[in-house]
C-alpha positions in Angstrom: -36.5 -8.0 11.9 -34.2 -5.1 10.8 -30.6 -5.9 10.4 -28.2 -4.6 13.1 -25.1 -3.1 11.5 -21.9 -2.6 13.6 -20.3 0.7 12.7 -16.6 1.3 13.3 -16.0 4.4 15.5 -14.0 7.4 14.5 -11.2 8.7 16.7 -10.1 12.2 17.5 -6.5 12.2 18.8 -6.5 15.8 19.9 -9.6 15.4 22.1 -8.8 11.7 22.9 -12.4 10.8 22.1 -14.4 8.6 19.8 -17.0 10.3 17.6 -19.3 9.6 14.7 -20.6 11.4 11.6 -24.4 11.1 11.7 -24.4 10.6 7.9 -23.0 7.0 8.3 -25.8 6.2 10.7 -28.4 7.8 8.4 -27.2 5.6 5.5 -28.1 2.6 7.5 -31.2 3.8 9.3 -33.0 5.5 6.4 -32.6 2.4 4.3 -34.0 0.0 6.8 -31.2 -1.0 9.1 -30.3 -0.4 12.8 -26.8 1.2 13.3 -24.8 0.3 16.3 -21.5 2.1 17.0 -18.8 -0.2 18.4 -16.5 0.8 21.2 -12.9 1.6 20.3 -11.1 -1.3 21.9 -8.7 -4.1 21.1 -10.2 -6.4 23.7 -11.2 -9.4 21.7 -13.8 -10.7 24.2 -15.6 -7.3 23.9 -15.4 -7.3 20.2 -16.5 -11.0 20.0 -19.9 -9.9 21.5 -20.5 -7.5 18.7 -19.2 -9.9 16.1 -21.9 -12.3 17.2 -24.6 -9.7 17.7 -24.3 -7.7 14.6 -25.7 -8.9 11.2 -23.2 -6.9 9.2 -20.5 -4.3 9.5 -19.7 -0.8 8.1 -16.0 0.1 8.0 -15.8 3.9 8.0 -13.3 6.5 6.8 -10.8 8.2 9.0 -7.1 8.0 9.8 -4.5 6.5 7.4 -3.9 2.8 7.7 -0.4 2.3 9.3 2.1 1.3 6.7 3.6 -1.2 9.2 0.5 -3.4 8.4 1.8 -3.9 4.9 5.5 -4.0 5.7 6.6 -0.5 4.9 8.2 2.3 6.9 6.1 5.4 7.3 6.9 8.2 4.9 6.8 11.9 5.9 3.8 12.3 3.5 1.8 9.6 5.3 -0.9 11.0 7.5 -1.9 10.3 11.1 -2.7 6.7 12.0 -4.3 5.2 15.1 -2.7 2.0 16.4 -5.7 1.0 18.5 -8.1 1.5 15.6 -5.9 -0.5 13.3 -5.7 -3.3 15.8 -9.5 -3.3 16.5 -10.5 -3.1 12.9 -8.1 -5.7 11.7 -9.5 -8.2 14.2 -13.1 -7.3 13.4 -12.5 -7.6 9.7 -10.7 -10.9 10.0 -13.4 -12.4 12.2 -16.3 -11.0 10.2 -14.8 -12.6 7.1 -14.4 -15.9 8.9 -18.0 -15.7 10.1 -19.1 -14.6 6.6 -20.8 -11.5 7.9 -21.6 -8.9 5.3 -19.1 -6.0 5.1 -19.4 -2.6 3.5 -16.2 -0.5 3.4 -15.9 3.3 2.8 -12.6 5.0 1.9 -10.3 3.8 4.8 -12.6 0.7 4.9 -11.5 -0.1 1.3 -7.9 0.5 2.1 -8.0 -1.6 5.3 -9.7 -4.5 3.5 -7.0 -4.5 0.9 -4.2 -4.4 3.5 -5.6 -7.1 5.8 -6.0 -9.4 2.8 -2.3 -8.9 1.7 -2.4 -5.8 -0.5 -0.5 -2.5 -0.2 -1.3 1.2 -0.4 0.1 4.4 -1.9 1.0 6.3 1.3 0.4 9.5 -0.5 -1.0 9.6 -4.0 0.1 13.2 -5.0 3.8 12.3 -4.4 3.8 8.7 -5.4 1.5 8.5 -8.4 1.2 11.1 -11.2 -2.4 11.8 -12.2 -4.6 14.4 -13.8 -7.5 13.1 -11.7 -8.0 15.1 -8.5 -8.7 12.7 -5.7 -8.7 15.2 -2.8 -11.5 17.6 -3.3 -12.5 20.6 -1.0 -15.9 21.1 0.6 -18.7 20.8 0.0 -18.5 17.0 -0.4 -22.0 16.3 -1.6 -21.1 16.7 -5.3 -19.3 14.6 -7.9 -15.6 15.3 -8.2 -14.9 12.8 -11.0 -16.4 9.7 -12.6 -15.6 6.1 -12.1 -16.0 3.2 -14.5 -17.8 0.2 -13.2 -16.8 -3.2 -14.5 -19.9 -4.8 -16.1 -19.3 -8.2 -14.6 -18.8 -6.9 -11.0 -21.0 -6.9 -7.9 -21.2 -3.1 -8.1 -22.7 -3.3 -11.6 -25.2 -5.8 -10.3 -26.3 -3.4 -7.6 -26.3 -0.1 -9.6 -26.9 -1.3 -13.1 -24.5 1.4 -14.5 -21.0 1.3 -16.1 -20.2 4.9 -15.0 -21.2 7.0 -12.0 -20.0 10.4 -10.6 -18.4 10.2 -7.2 -17.0 12.6 -4.6 -13.3 12.1 -3.7 -11.6 12.9 -0.4 -8.5 10.8 0.1 -4.7 10.9 -0.3 -4.1 7.2 -0.1 -5.3 4.4 -2.4 -4.7 0.8 -3.4 -1.3 0.2 -4.9 -1.0 -3.6 -5.1 -4.4 -5.3 -5.0 -4.9 -8.2 -2.7 -5.2 -11.5 -4.7 -8.4 -12.2 -2.7 -10.2 -9.1 -4.1 -11.7 -8.3 -7.4 -11.9 -4.8 -9.0 -15.4 -3.3 -9.2 -14.6 0.2 -10.4 -11.7 2.4 -11.5 -11.0 6.1 -11.9 -9.8 7.6 -15.2 -6.2 7.3 -14.1 -6.5 3.6 -13.3 -6.7 4.0 -9.5 -9.0 1.3 -8.0 -12.1 2.8 -6.7 -14.2 -0.2 -5.6 -13.4 -3.8 -4.8 -15.4 -6.9 -3.8 -15.1 -10.6 -2.9 -17.1 -13.0 -5.0 -16.8 -16.0 -2.5 -18.5 -14.3 0.4 -22.1 -13.4 1.2 -21.4 -9.7 0.7 -18.0 -7.9 0.8 -17.8 -4.6 -1.1 -15.8 -1.5 -0.5 -15.7 1.9 -2.3 -13.1 4.6 -2.2 -15.6 7.5 -2.3 -17.9 8.8 0.5 -21.6 7.9 0.0 -22.3 9.3 3.5 -21.9 12.8 2.2 -24.8 12.4 -0.2 -28.4 12.2 1.0 -29.0 8.7 2.4 -31.9 8.1 0.1 -30.4 9.2 -3.2 -30.9 6.5 -5.8 -27.3 5.1 -5.8 -27.2 5.0 -2.0 -30.6 3.4 -1.8 -29.5 0.6 -4.2 -26.2 0.1 -2.4 -27.5 0.1 1.1 -30.6 -1.9 0.5 -28.6 -4.5 -1.3 -26.1 -4.7 1.6 -28.9 -4.8 4.2 -30.6 -7.5 2.2 -27.6 -9.7 2.6 -27.7 -9.1 6.4 -30.8 -11.2 6.8 -32.0 -11.9 10.3 -33.6 -15.3 10.7 -35.0 -14.6 14.2 
């Protein structure tokens, strides 16, 4: 049977509504999985149903992770956060890790993973970290903004078989202090961490770029998603 992948919902504060970029769903569906958008809630009994039902989870992009989660006051340069989403995703991530459910993180997903596991973030890269590498591109986003170097002994190298790949880049936050539970999979030319993974889990990998803006069946996305879905094996 096809793997059911729980997808974290996006939130629009102005419209007070949840929404979804279809590209996230296409990444899963076009590569053989079944996407399931979770409700935006912090009710643990509701989330527990999805944690048991889903075979794996996709942690999507979106609002900034609140600095309170890593013990800092919010700076003026920090973007909008969503308390409910932070609460929901923190619980889902902790429980998915405990259940050893496969996890794929994108942009905010990478940042949340690092924070939940004890790391910290740059609240605003342009004002906190001098770099010639441009991390916040303008549309269109289906093109490479810069290259990342993939560590040859990493999970990402196992999946892609490359030591360098061009990526898009649309973020103003990033990993500052890496969680001791995570390993680096890729870095940008300025040293910013672009991908992380856990070697002691069935599958935990997160990337800072946005594969959803590229065609779901481009070669890199096929390799990434099919490897992920292959770890979300259903036995019944």
